[in-house]
N, C-alpha and C positions, 0 to 999 in steps of 0.2 A: 836462858837463851834458846834452849831447845823448844821453848814455847812458840818460837817463830814458825815451827813446823805445823802449828795448830791454828795460826791466825788467818781465818778466811778473809780474802781481799787485801791482806797486808803485803803480799808479794807480787809476782808477775800476774798479768791479767789475761793471759792466753794459755792454751794447752802447751804450745811450743815453749813459752816462757817458763812455765812451771817445771816441765820436764828438763829443760836446760839448766834451771837453777839447781835441781836435785842432781843432775848428771845422769841418773838412771832411777827408775821407779819400778819396784817389783810388780809384775803383772801376770804371774802364773795363773792366778784366778782373775779372769777378765772383769767380772763384776766388781771385784774389789779394786782393781786398777782404775776402773772408770770412776768409782766414788772417791778414790784418793785424789783424782783430779777435781771432781765436782765439789768436794768439801773445801777446796782452796780457791774455787772459782764460783762464789755464791750466786752470781747472776746466770750461771750456765745450767741448762737442763741436760739430761742424758742425751737427748737428740743433738744438742749443741756440741757436746764432747765427741760424740760419734762423728759428727760432721767435720770437726777439726782433725780427727784421725783420718778421715777420707781425704782431707786436704794435705795429708802427710806431714802434719805438724809434729808427729811422733810416730815411730814404728816399733814393733815388738820383735825381739830376737833374744838369743841366749848369750849375752855378753860376759857373764861371770857366774860362778857358783853353779853352773849347769841349770840356771833358773831363768825363766822368761822375764824380761824387763821392757818397759817403755824407755826408749832412748831418743835423743835428737837424731833425726835421720842422717845428717851430714857427719855425725860422729860414730855411726855404727861400724864402719870399716875399721877405724883405728882402735875402737874399743874391743872388737873381736880379736884383732891382732895382738893387743896388749894383754887383755885379761882372759879372753877365751882360749888362747893357745894352751893354757895350763890344763883346761878340761880336755882338749884334744889329746894331750899327752897320755891321759888315762883311758882313751877310747878303745884301744886294743884290748885292754883287760876286760872292759865291759862287753865287747863283742865276743870274747871267748866265753863269757858267762852265758850269753843269750844265744850262742851258736851262729853268729853271723861272721862270714869271712871278710877280710879286708877288701878282697876283690869285689864282692857283692856290695859292700858299703860304697866303694868308689864308683861302681856301676850305677848305684842308686843316685849318687850325686849327679852323674852324667845324664841319667834319664830325666831327672827333675830339671836340670839346666836346659834340657832340650824342650820338654813339653811345656815349660812355663814361658818360653820366649814370646813376648808380646801378649801374654795371657795372665789371668788371675784365676786360680783353681782352688776349689775347696780341698780340705784335708782328704776327704774320701775320694775325690777325683785324683789327687796326687797318689794316693795309695793304690788306686786302680791302675794308674799308669805304671807304677812299679811292678805290680802283679803281672800286668800284660807283658812286661819285659822279662818275665820269668824269675823275678827276685822273690825269695821266700820271705813272708811277712808275719809268720806265726809268732805268738808271744809278744815280746817287746821289740821285735825287729823293726816293725813299721815306725814306731815312735823314735827308735834310735836313728833311723835313716832320715826322718824329718828334722830331728835335732842336728844330726851330723852335717846335713847340707847347709843349714843355717850357720852352724858353728864354723864351717869352712868359708863362710862369706858368699855363698852362692845364692841362697834364698833368704827371705825374711817373712815374718807373719804380717799379713795385711789385715784390715778390719774384717770383722765377722760378716758373713752373709747369713742372715737369720741367726741361728745359734751355732753355726759351724765356722771354725777358723778357715781363713783363706791364705794362700801363699803366692808370692811373686818373686821375681828375680831382684836381688838387692841392687845390682848395678842399674837395673831399669828404673827402680823407684828412687835411687839416689845416684843420679848420673854425675854429680859434682861433689864428691865426698871431701871432707877436710882431711889433710894429710900432714899432721904435725910430726916432728921427729919423735923418737921414743922418749927422750928426755922431756920434751914439751908435753907429750901425752901424759906422762907420769905426773907432771906438775898440774895439768888441767884436772885430772881425776882427783888428785889430792885436794886441790882448791875447792872443787865442787862438793866433795864429801864433807869437808870440815865447815864449809859455808852453810851447808844444809843440815848437817847432823851435829855440829859442834856445840859445846865442847865435847870432844871425843879423843880417844887415845890413838896412837899409831897402830896398836894392835887391832883396834876397831876398824880402821881403814883396811888392814890386811884381811880381817874377817869378812868385810863387806865386798871387797874386790877379788879375794883369792890371790892377791899378789904376795910375793915374798917380802920379808921385812927389809931386805936389801933394796928392793924396788920402792917400798913405802918410804924409806929414808931418802932415797933419791928424789921421789916425788915431792916430799916436803921441802927438800932443798931447792928444787926447781920452782916451787910456788913462791919462794922467797918471802918478800914483805907482804904477800897476800895472806899469810897466816901468822898468827902470834901464839905464844905459849901462855897458858893460865894454869893455875892449880885449883883443883876441885876436891875438897876433902882430903887434901894431901897428895893427890894424884896429878901428875903432869898431863895436861891435855892441850889440844890445839883447837883454834877457832879463827874464823875470819875477823880481823880487828874491828870492822865496822859493826859487828854484832855486839861488841862490848858496850856500845852506846844504847843498845836496846834494853827494855826492862828485863830484869833477871827472872821475873816470873810473870805469867799472864795476869791480867786484872782479876781481882777476886770475884768469884762467881762465874768465871768463864767455863762453859760446858761445851764439849765437842763430841760428836759421834763419829768415830773413825771406822773404816773397814778393817777386815783382817788383812794381814800382810802390808799394813801401812808403814811407810818409811819412818814414822815416829817411833816405831818399835824395833826396826831392823838395823842390824849392823853392830849392835852393842853386846859385849860379853856381860857387862854389869848394867842391869836395867833398874837399879834402885832409885835413880833420879825420876823414873816414871811410874814405878809401882813397888809395892811391898813384895819381898821375896815370896811370901806366903800365897800371893795371888798368881804367881807364874804358872802354876799347874792349871789354873782355870783359863788362862789366856793361851797357853800352849799345852793342851792336854797331852800327857804322856811324853812331853818333850820331843814330839815328832816333827817339829818345824812348821806345823799348821797353826797359824795364828788366828784367833777368834777376833771378831769385830769388838771394839772396846768403846766404852763411854769414859771420857776423861774430864775431870773437874780440876781446874787450877793446875793443869799439867800432870795430874796423878790419875792413874786408872782406878775407877771405882766400880766398874761393872762391865759385863759383856752383853752382846745382843745378837739376835739372829732375825733375819727377815725372810718372809715368804711372799712372793709376788703373786697376787691373784688377779682375776679379771677386773674387779671393781675396787680393790683396796690392797695395801701392803700390810701384812700382819707382822708386827715386830714384838718379839719376846725379849724381855729385859731380865738379866740375871745379876742382881747387885752383889758386889764383893765386900761392901761395907754397909753398915746400917744407913738407910736413907729414909728420912722422915717425909711427911706429905709434901712439904714445900720443896724438898730436894727432888722428890719424884716428879713434881711438876717441872722443875728445871731440866731434869734428865729427859722428860718427854719433849720439852721445847727444843732440846738439842737434837732430837731425832726428826723434827719437822722438816729441816732442810733436805734430809734424804727423801722424805715422801714427796716434797716438791720436785726434787731432782728426777725421780722416776715417774712423776705425774700421776700419783695415786694417793688417795686419802689414807692416813695411817689408822691402823687398829692396834693399839699398844696393849700388851698383856704383861702382867707381873706375876711372879710365882705366889 
């Protein structure tokens, strides 16, 4: 059933629909986040996805785990209040480490709330405004202030201008936010997670959101008949019942090229349904949380890949994790062609 995460064109047909279906999509690395959308919207180019983000079909902020995600704009406020609040609880400790006072942190939020009124500024312009206000930005202080203002629900990340992030006021970009009760919000996030990532465990939901197990149990209860229990290799898991009618595995011969940080790989403690344990080191080198782009065959990771965008072509280096014969290499290369079409550059594929 997790194969539905891989089916191009099988789900929603818009950026807004894909992001809402997932609930949130990790987008710390913007290029990866864009291709996570593109791989599920095969008719879209990079320009199409960027245009959808300009239309505010999704926005980026830090809703959970201290990590940037694409989220449905109308849901950003309640997600920050539900899951982001736990990150705020640890902010004082982080400020002590980097030498930033609470007073300066709150002043930074006030400054950004003022300079961004009716405006969209680049990251460097925001930092310049903070510096002009006399706020020290050395080391990690600047990043912390940009994170803190978004975590407080004052700002959010707008689409890039060139290669630089831009920021806006969340209330200006989302003037009519959804306001579910806390119980309803827990049910929504549980339903979306297990619909998109199921079958998965309650602990997986806690890992993905950063919620306590008490909140996870409340969310599952609130989701009610929207979720059902299954057993996978003897482990109790949850899934949306409509997915039980879907094929248990993708069609034989299905190859997909996924970006790093794709939701297919995220949120799970146990990833044996997607890859051999022996390959985890190659996908997440050093266990540092930085996921490599993967090539998936029939739901299983069989290789990683890296791309370099040039003026006239995109160079793609493929690193197999299992033996691949000539015919399989052709299939792997075919799986990479949608990415080259997405970025509008012919591919130059290299093997070791």
